[in-house]
Chimera marker file (.cmm) of the C-alpha trace (Angstrom):
<marker_set name="trace">
<marker id="1" x="-90.021" y="129.477" z="84.853" r="1" g="1" b="0" radius="0.5"/>
<marker id="2" x="-88.288" y="132.141" z="86.965" r="1" g="1" b="0" radius="0.5"/>
<marker id="3" x="-85.379" y="129.855" z="87.832" r="1" g="1" b="0" radius="0.5"/>
<marker id="4" x="-84.886" y="128.969" z="84.177" r="1" g="1" b="0" radius="0.5"/>
<marker id="5" x="-84.912" y="132.657" z="83.276" r="1" g="1" b="0" radius="0.5"/>
<marker id="6" x="-82.196" y="133.386" z="85.832" r="1" g="1" b="0" radius="0.5"/>
<marker id="7" x="-80.040" y="130.619" z="84.345" r="1" g="1" b="0" radius="0.5"/>
<marker id="8" x="-80.520" y="132.088" z="80.887" r="1" g="1" b="0" radius="0.5"/>
<marker id="9" x="-79.599" y="135.574" z="82.120" r="1" g="1" b="0" radius="0.5"/>
<marker id="10" x="-76.385" y="134.153" z="83.607" r="1" g="1" b="0" radius="0.5"/>
<marker id="11" x="-75.562" y="132.436" z="80.317" r="1" g="1" b="0" radius="0.5"/>
<marker id="12" x="-76.158" y="135.710" z="78.470" r="1" g="1" b="0" radius="0.5"/>
<marker id="13" x="-73.875" y="137.638" z="80.825" r="1" g="1" b="0" radius="0.5"/>
<marker id="14" x="-71.126" y="135.044" z="80.359" r="1" g="1" b="0" radius="0.5"/>
<marker id="15" x="-71.547" y="135.202" z="76.583" r="1" g="1" b="0" radius="0.5"/>
<marker id="16" x="-71.453" y="139.006" z="76.774" r="1" g="1" b="0" radius="0.5"/>
<marker id="17" x="-68.101" y="138.929" z="78.550" r="1" g="1" b="0" radius="0.5"/>
<marker id="18" x="-66.744" y="136.532" z="75.927" r="1" g="1" b="0" radius="0.5"/>
<marker id="19" x="-68.017" y="138.531" z="72.966" r="1" g="1" b="0" radius="0.5"/>
<marker id="20" x="-67.465" y="142.012" z="74.418" r="1" g="1" b="0" radius="0.5"/>
<marker id="21" x="-64.372" y="142.615" z="72.289" r="1" g="1" b="0" radius="0.5"/>
<marker id="22" x="-65.812" y="140.897" z="69.202" r="1" g="1" b="0" radius="0.5"/>
<marker id="23" x="-69.292" y="142.399" z="68.955" r="1" g="1" b="0" radius="0.5"/>
<marker id="24" x="-69.933" y="145.963" z="70.152" r="1" g="1" b="0" radius="0.5"/>
<marker id="25" x="-73.641" y="145.309" z="69.598" r="1" g="1" b="0" radius="0.5"/>
<marker id="26" x="-73.638" y="142.995" z="72.636" r="1" g="1" b="0" radius="0.5"/>
<marker id="27" x="-73.439" y="146.100" z="74.823" r="1" g="1" b="0" radius="0.5"/>
<marker id="28" x="-76.677" y="147.420" z="73.324" r="1" g="1" b="0" radius="0.5"/>
<marker id="29" x="-78.305" y="143.997" z="73.809" r="1" g="1" b="0" radius="0.5"/>
<marker id="30" x="-77.144" y="143.940" z="77.425" r="1" g="1" b="0" radius="0.5"/>
<marker id="31" x="-79.060" y="147.189" z="78.048" r="1" g="1" b="0" radius="0.5"/>
<marker id="32" x="-82.193" y="145.509" z="76.696" r="1" g="1" b="0" radius="0.5"/>
<marker id="33" x="-81.751" y="142.690" z="79.220" r="1" g="1" b="0" radius="0.5"/>
<marker id="34" x="-81.715" y="145.165" z="82.097" r="1" g="1" b="0" radius="0.5"/>
<marker id="35" x="-84.690" y="147.142" z="80.771" r="1" g="1" b="0" radius="0.5"/>
<marker id="36" x="-87.096" y="144.328" z="79.899" r="1" g="1" b="0" radius="0.5"/>
<marker id="37" x="-87.332" y="140.680" z="80.900" r="1" g="1" b="0" radius="0.5"/>
<marker id="38" x="-88.911" y="139.845" z="77.532" r="1" g="1" b="0" radius="0.5"/>
<marker id="39" x="-85.748" y="141.104" z="75.860" r="1" g="1" b="0" radius="0.5"/>
<marker id="40" x="-83.908" y="138.296" z="77.657" r="1" g="1" b="0" radius="0.5"/>
<marker id="41" x="-85.655" y="135.627" z="75.595" r="1" g="1" b="0" radius="0.5"/>
<marker id="42" x="-84.951" y="137.514" z="72.362" r="1" g="1" b="0" radius="0.5"/>
<marker id="43" x="-81.305" y="137.914" z="73.397" r="1" g="1" b="0" radius="0.5"/>
<marker id="44" x="-80.985" y="134.185" z="74.037" r="1" g="1" b="0" radius="0.5"/>
<marker id="45" x="-81.995" y="133.568" z="70.422" r="1" g="1" b="0" radius="0.5"/>
<marker id="46" x="-79.609" y="136.256" z="69.118" r="1" g="1" b="0" radius="0.5"/>
<marker id="47" x="-76.738" y="134.863" z="71.204" r="1" g="1" b="0" radius="0.5"/>
<marker id="48" x="-77.396" y="131.462" z="69.622" r="1" g="1" b="0" radius="0.5"/>
<marker id="49" x="-76.736" y="132.984" z="66.192" r="1" g="1" b="0" radius="0.5"/>
<marker id="50" x="-73.320" y="134.227" z="67.308" r="1" g="1" b="0" radius="0.5"/>
<link id1="1" id2="2" r="1" g="1" b="0" radius="0.2"/>
<link id1="2" id2="3" r="1" g="1" b="0" radius="0.2"/>
<link id1="3" id2="4" r="1" g="1" b="0" radius="0.2"/>
<link id1="4" id2="5" r="1" g="1" b="0" radius="0.2"/>
<link id1="5" id2="6" r="1" g="1" b="0" radius="0.2"/>
<link id1="6" id2="7" r="1" g="1" b="0" radius="0.2"/>
<link id1="7" id2="8" r="1" g="1" b="0" radius="0.2"/>
<link id1="8" id2="9" r="1" g="1" b="0" radius="0.2"/>
<link id1="9" id2="10" r="1" g="1" b="0" radius="0.2"/>
<link id1="10" id2="11" r="1" g="1" b="0" radius="0.2"/>
<link id1="11" id2="12" r="1" g="1" b="0" radius="0.2"/>
<link id1="12" id2="13" r="1" g="1" b="0" radius="0.2"/>
<link id1="13" id2="14" r="1" g="1" b="0" radius="0.2"/>
<link id1="14" id2="15" r="1" g="1" b="0" radius="0.2"/>
<link id1="15" id2="16" r="1" g="1" b="0" radius="0.2"/>
<link id1="16" id2="17" r="1" g="1" b="0" radius="0.2"/>
<link id1="17" id2="18" r="1" g="1" b="0" radius="0.2"/>
<link id1="18" id2="19" r="1" g="1" b="0" radius="0.2"/>
<link id1="19" id2="20" r="1" g="1" b="0" radius="0.2"/>
<link id1="20" id2="21" r="1" g="1" b="0" radius="0.2"/>
<link id1="21" id2="22" r="1" g="1" b="0" radius="0.2"/>
<link id1="22" id2="23" r="1" g="1" b="0" radius="0.2"/>
<link id1="23" id2="24" r="1" g="1" b="0" radius="0.2"/>
<link id1="24" id2="25" r="1" g="1" b="0" radius="0.2"/>
<link id1="25" id2="26" r="1" g="1" b="0" radius="0.2"/>
<link id1="26" id2="27" r="1" g="1" b="0" radius="0.2"/>
<link id1="27" id2="28" r="1" g="1" b="0" radius="0.2"/>
<link id1="28" id2="29" r="1" g="1" b="0" radius="0.2"/>
<link id1="29" id2="30" r="1" g="1" b="0" radius="0.2"/>
<link id1="30" id2="31" r="1" g="1" b="0" radius="0.2"/>
<link id1="31" id2="32" r="1" g="1" b="0" radius="0.2"/>
<link id1="32" id2="33" r="1" g="1" b="0" radius="0.2"/>
<link id1="33" id2="34" r="1" g="1" b="0" radius="0.2"/>
<link id1="34" id2="35" r="1" g="1" b="0" radius="0.2"/>
<link id1="35" id2="36" r="1" g="1" b="0" radius="0.2"/>
<link id1="36" id2="37" r="1" g="1" b="0" radius="0.2"/>
<link id1="37" id2="38" r="1" g="1" b="0" radius="0.2"/>
<link id1="38" id2="39" r="1" g="1" b="0" radius="0.2"/>
<link id1="39" id2="40" r="1" g="1" b="0" radius="0.2"/>
<link id1="40" id2="41" r="1" g="1" b="0" radius="0.2"/>
<link id1="41" id2="42" r="1" g="1" b="0" radius="0.2"/>
<link id1="42" id2="43" r="1" g="1" b="0" radius="0.2"/>
<link id1="43" id2="44" r="1" g="1" b="0" radius="0.2"/>
<link id1="44" id2="45" r="1" g="1" b="0" radius="0.2"/>
<link id1="45" id2="46" r="1" g="1" b="0" radius="0.2"/>
<link id1="46" id2="47" r="1" g="1" b="0" radius="0.2"/>
<link id1="47" id2="48" r="1" g="1" b="0" radius="0.2"/>
<link id1="48" id2="49" r="1" g="1" b="0" radius="0.2"/>
<link id1="49" id2="50" r="1" g="1" b="0" radius="0.2"/>
</marker_set>
């Protein structure tokens, strides 16, 4: 489970770099990733929408 989470975090960071210029909200989501690990799962779903 931990290894899978790390892979997801990496994917989120990569997506953040790609969408940094497009969606300013990604920055706010990135803060959530650092604050809570549960936010990571929610972010994965949000990233899928974009």
